[in-house]
Every structure is written in structure tokens, then in C-alpha cells.
N, C-alpha and C positions, 0 to 999 in steps of 0.2 A: 307564161308565168302561172305557177300553180296557185291554188286557192290559199294555201298557207303562206306563200310569199306575198301574195296580194294583201293579206291582212296584217303582215308584220309591221309596216310603217306606222300603224296606229299604236304600236307598243314602244316602250323605251328602247334606246340603242342597246344592243346586246353588250353585256359586260363580259368580254372575253377573258377567261382565266389566263393568268400569266404563264402557266406551264404549257397551255395550248399554243400561245404565241411563240414561246421559246422552241417548242418542237417544230413549229413551222418556219423558224428563222425570221419571225415577224415581230419580235419584241424590241421596242424602243422605250427606254425608261420614262421619258417625259411626254409620251403620247397622252392625249386626252382619251376619254372613253370612246368618243366618236372617231378620232383618228386611228386608234388601235383597231376598231372594227373595220374601217375602210382599208387599213393596211392589210388585214387578213383577207378581205374581199379581193384586193389586188393580187395577193399571193395565189388565191384559188383560181382567179381568172388567168394568171400567167401559167400555172400548172395545166389548166384545162387546154390551153393553146400550145402546150409543149415548148414553152420559151424558157431558156436557162436564166437563172437568177444572177443578179449582179452583186457588186461589193459596195460596202459602206465603210468609209474611212473614219476610224476613231482617233480623234486627236488626243495627245497626252494632256493631262490636266493636273493643276495644282490641287492640293486639298482645298475644298470650298468651291470647286467647280470651274475655276478660271482656267482658260486654255493656256498651256505653256508651250514655249518653243521647243521643237524636237532637238535643237542644239543646246538647250539649257543643260548644264552639268547635272547629272543625277536624275534626269527626266528621260524616260524611255521614248523611243520614236513612235510616231503614229503607226497604227496597223489597220489592215482591212479585214472586215468580217463579211460573211455572206448575209445579205438582207433580201428577203423574198419579195419585197415590194420594189426592187430594182431590177433592171434588165442587164444582161451581160453586154459588154461593149459591142459584140457582133450583132446581137439582136437590136440594140439601140440604133446602131448605124443603118440597119435594114428598115427602120421605121416601124418596128413591131408594136410600139405604143399606140399607134393609130388604128382606128377601127376598120379601115379599108385601104387598099393601095391608092385609090383616088384621093383620099384625104391626105395620105402621106405625101403624094406627089404635089398636091396644092400647098401643103405646109412648107415644102422645100421652096416653092415659088414665092410664098409670102416672105420667107426669110431672105431669099435672094434679092427681092425688091422692097425690102423694109424701108420705112422712112428713115432718113438720117437721124441718128441718135436714138432710135427705137430700142428699147431694152428687152431682149429675149435671153432668158437664162438657158442657153442651149443644152448644156450638159444635163440639167434637170429636166428640160422639156423632152429630150429624146430617151433618157434612161430612167427617170423616176416616175413610177406609175401613179404617184399621188400629185403630180404636177398640175396645178390649176391652169397653166398655159396650154398644156397638152389637152386638158379637158375642154378648154375654150375652143381650140381648133377642131377637136372631134365633134363638138356640138354645132359650131357655127359654119365650118367650111361647107358641109352639105347644103346649108341654107344659102351661103354665098354663091354656090354653083346653081341654085334653083331659086331665083328671086320671087317667082310666083308663089312657090310654097312658103318662102320666108314671109311674104305678105299675108298669106292665109294664117300662118302661125301668130304673127303679131297683131293681126286684126282680132284674133281670139284673146290675146293677152292684154292688149291695150285698145279696147273697143272705142270707136269714135275718134281715135287719134291717127291710126295708120290706114292709109289708102293703098299705096303701092310701095314696094321696096326697089330702090334703084341700085344700091351697092352696099356691101358690108366690108368694113376695113378693120384691121387688127393693130393694136398698139398705136392708136392714132392720137396725134396732138395737132391742134390747129396752128400752133406757133411755138414749137418746142424751143425753149430758151429765148424766145422773142420778148422784147420789152412790153409789147401790148398785152401780154398774158402774165406769166409768173417769172419768166426768165430761168426756168428750170426744166426738168424732163417730164413733168406731169403729163400723163396720157390716159386715155380710156382703153380698157382691154378690148372692147368692141365698139365701133361706131357704125350705126345703121343709118344710111341716108334714105329718107322716105319722102313721099308726097302725101299730105293729109287728104281726107275725103273732100275737103274744100279746094284742093289743088295747091296748097301752100307748101313750099319746101321746108322740111323739118328733119329732126334727127332723133334717134334713140341711142343714148350713150349707156354703156353697161360696165359695171365693175363686178367681177366674178370671183367668188370664193369657193373652195372645196373643203379641205380639212382645216384651213386657216382659222384662227380665232380672231380676237379683237386686239391682241397684243402686238408686239414688234416695235421697232424704233420709229419714231416720227422724225421727219426732217427738221432741221434747225429752223426756229421761227424766223420769218422774214416780214418786214413791214408791209410788203406787197400783199401777203396773205390776208392780214387783218384789214388792210385798206379796201381790197376788192370784196371781202366778205361784207363789210359795212355798206358798200355801195350797191351790192347786188339786190338788196331788198328781199332776200330769201328767208332770213331768219328773224325769229321773235327777238332774240338778243344775240347779235353777231359776236359779242365778246364773252358769251357763256363759257364757263370753264370746260364743260363737257365737250365742246367742239374742238378743243385743243388736245384732247386725249388721243392716244394711239388708236387707229381704226376710224374713229370719228373724224379726226383731222383729215384723213385721206378722203373720206366722203365729202366733207365740206369743200376741200380743195377742188375735187373733180366736179362737184355740183356748180361751184362758182365758175370753173373753167367753161362749163356749158353755158352759163349765163353770159359770160364774156363773148362767146360766139354769137349770141343774139345781139348783144350791144354793138358788135363790130359788123353786123349786117350779113353774116354768113348764112343765117337761117331765119325763118320767121317764127318758128316754134321749136321746142325741145322737151325731151323727157329723159330723166336720169334714173337708172335702175340698178339696184343692188340685187345680185342673183347668187343664190347658194342653196345647198340641200336643205330640205325641210327639217331634217334631224340634226343639223348643225345649229344647236340652240344659241351659240354665241353670235353667229351671224344674224339669225332671225331677231334676237333681242336687240342687237345693235341697230338693225334697220328700224325697229319700232321706236327705239329711244331717239334716233336721229330725226325721224319724222316728227316727233313731239317738239323738236326745236325749230321747226319751220313755221313761217307765217301762214296765215289763211290765204289760200290761192284766190279766193273771191275778192279779197281786199288788195291783191297785188297782181292784176292781169299782166300777161306778157312775161311771166316768170317761168323758168324751167321746172316742170313737175318732177315728182319723185315717187317711186314705188319700190317695195321689196317684193321680189318674186322668187318662187322656189324652182329649182331645177326640175322637180317632179311636174310642176305645172307646164313648163316649157316642153318637156318630153310628152306630156299628155296632148298638148296642142299639135306637136309634130305627128303623133300617132293619129290624131283626128284628121290631120291634113293628108293622110294616106301613107306615110312612111312608117308602116308598122314594124317591119324588120329592123330598120335602123333604131327605132325607139326601144325595141327589145334588146338589141345589142348594147346600146348606150346604158340602159338600166342595169344589165348584167355586169357591165364594166365598172360602173360607178355607184349605183344606188341600191342594189339588191342586198340589203343587210339581213333580209330573211334567209338568204343562203348562208350567211355567216352564222346565224342562230342554229340553223339545221346542222351545219358542220360541227359546231361545238357540242350539240346534243348527241351526236354520234360518237364522240370521242370517249375513250375509256376514262373513268375516274382514276385519279392517282391511287395506287395500291396503298392501303394503310400499313404502317410499319409492323413488321413481324414481331410477335411477343418474344422477349428475351428469355432463353432457357439455359439452365446449366448443362454442361456437357454430360452426356450419359444419361440424362433424365428424359429425353424425348420420348422413348418408348413407354416408360411408366406414366408419363403425363397423360397419355391417351386413355388410361384407365383399363380395367379388365373387360374381357368379353363376357357379359352377364349371361349369355346363352351357354357358356362353357363351364360346367360344374367345377372342373379342376382349377380354372382361373379364379372363380368365385371363392373356393375354399382357400386358395393361396392368399387372395386379397384379404379375406376375413382374418386369417392367421396373422398376416402382416399388420392389420389394424389392431389386433389384440396385443401384439408385441409392442406397438408404438403407444398403445393406451396405457399399459401397466406402468412404465416409468413416468408417463405424464400424470397419472393419478397419484403416484407416490410424491411427485414434485408438488402437486396441488395441495395434498394434505400437509406437507412440510410448510408451504407458504401460509396455509390457514392457521397452523399452530403458532408460527412466528407472528402473524398478524394479531392473534389473540393476546400474546404476551405484550406486544407493543401497545395495544389498546389499554391493557391493564396498567402499564407504566404511565401512559398518557393520562388516564383518569386520576391516578394518585397525584400526579404533578399538578393537574388543574385544581383538584380539591385543596392541595396545599397552598396554591397561590390565592385561592378565593379566601 
């Protein structure tokens, strides 16, 4: 990493000009500033690795933005356009979204032996370079394959809580659709089984965001959600309106799911983590706001803790644990917005519109060559020719003005 890219994270997210995104086939109209920068980074990474771009399907829409059926009379069918943050079908099938063949192979195994009911958006996972599920596998599969390194990483991130790591599971739920929990598909992106320094079985549950914000649809309210939130003892006010908002509701539900695992005796302790990029301000703000709704841990021992961590902090811990090459490749793939800034700064500015000129005037508009006496003489003669009728016209206007002023003065005097 260069010195300039190392300093970039302290700056705001690059505001990528729309024309640059369009030239790179990376423009999506509803992207946030952060998402647009990450989309361009994904495009640059794909090009660097010689991977062909994929397609994005544009659905026909009514006026006002509502999606219309392609069979609706008068509505054109959906069409596909090139999108540089997608992979071609062949590249996606080859597992090109993953940082190494070993990660791709283990990802296939995870999908093959997934828990019943586990939700993996496979088309997005394999083909969309902004997929948070692919990011999750890229980040945590190497740790799953090396529990000793995983323990070193999480001892750094959660000191005093993690002793050893015994396993890492993906899209895990302790009782998917079971009556002892929520009766739905709520699951953790990652569940790390650990043993604390005191020898107690415990877990670290992780919810991972990349370009996602805090919006999106929330599931329909269920009496079980409110009931378990009140019984959990996690919140200052379990009925606070903010906890029902999109994004916050998901955190509340997963946090309570972790607490239910303690209540059912599956673990002795637990910690819930929201993980996202440092520059995804929506995620970082949501984590801080959610933490403000939690009760004092000192007053409620035996409760599942909560932290908001950054992807950058996890990558730094991985680098410190010895995986420097992997840390560099992950940063280049997902986090190096300094590269985006450098790329934008090398792009030519859009050319200003050319001045409009009348036909046949282009040569004369440049003016005479003042080092050429003949051209200077011709220019002076031309100026005198233009000046004579202009002076005559000016004198005529002056005489007409004087007559008008005389008439005006006599009229004012008469009215007075």
C-alpha cells in the first residue's frame, strides 16, 4: 500500500463524478456516495484481474418509479445492460469473486452442506462484486480454515473474551423456525464458537454489512419479537420506537436471538458484533445509536454484549496475526477507496462546449497576424470602413435624442 492510499481513509469518501461512472459502466442512479465509490473500486479490481463484466437487468417502470410487468400493454420489456461491478456468467461460475481457489472451494462446500432453510442469494453471491455474503466468505473462510489464527485475531478485537476458537459457521441459526426462538428464518451471518480464557463455552455472533445502508423492508411485526425483547433484559426500553425501524429491528432481533441461546443453555456467554466498513457512515451511525438503547451491562450480568467493529480493524488484526498478503488482497478488493480517488484524478475533465461561430467567420475570428504589415494594414482599413457608418449612425441617434429631450421638457413644463 502506498503512502497516499494509506492516508486516504482519513478523508471523506471520494465523490465520483457521474461522467466517470458512466464511462466505466458503473453508474447506478440510486447509489449512495459510498456505494458508488465501492462500485467503481469493484470495477477496477475486475479489470485488473482480466475478468469480463456481467449484465444488469433493468425492469420496466411506470412513471413514479413503480415496477411494471413486462406483459403490461404499452410497457416495454426489461432489458440487460453492462454493469462493471458484475461478473459474466462464466466468470461467476468459475468462482472468480473469491480471493483464492481455496476460498472458492470451501464456499462451495458451505453451500453444499448449508443448514436446512439457510438463505444464500446465490446469483448475487457468485456474480455481484458488491455482495456482502461473498465478502463474508472471503473474510472468514481463511479464518475458519485456521482456528489458531482466528483466535489470535479475535483476542485482539475482543480482549479478555476470546481464548480459543473451535469452529466458524455461516448463516447459522440455533433453531430456524423453531417455537423456542422466533419461528422464522432469523440467522447470524457468522457464528464463531469459542472458549473464553476462563474455559467457558461462548460465541461471537456477527452481522456484516458492506455497501448496505439502514433502510430496506422490515419483517412484519410478530408478538414473539416484542415478547422476547422485553424478557431479554438487553434494552433500556424494549418498546422504544427506534428499535422497530428498518436496520435497528434486525439488530434487535439477532441480539435477542443470541440471548435466547444463553437462556436455553447452549452457551455460557456471548457477544454480538455489527461489522462494516469504517467509511459506511450509515452502518457506523446505526451501531452507535443501537448501543445507546442498551442497558448498562454492569446492572445486567449474563447478558450478550454488543460491539460495532470496522472491517479495517479486522483486517489490521489479520495482518498482525501474520496474514499480510491476504490482508493486502482483501483491502484491494473491498476497502481501498484511495485507489478510486487516484483513478478519478487521472481522468480527463469533460471538454467545455466549443464556442458557437457563424459559418465562414472562423478564419477572421482569429484576428490578424500583427507581425505581418499587410495583414495589419488590411485590418486597419477594415476597421475604418466599419467605423464610418457606425459614427454616422451614432450622430443620427444623438440628434434624435436631443429632439426627444426637447419635446419631453416642454411636455413636463406644460404639466407642471
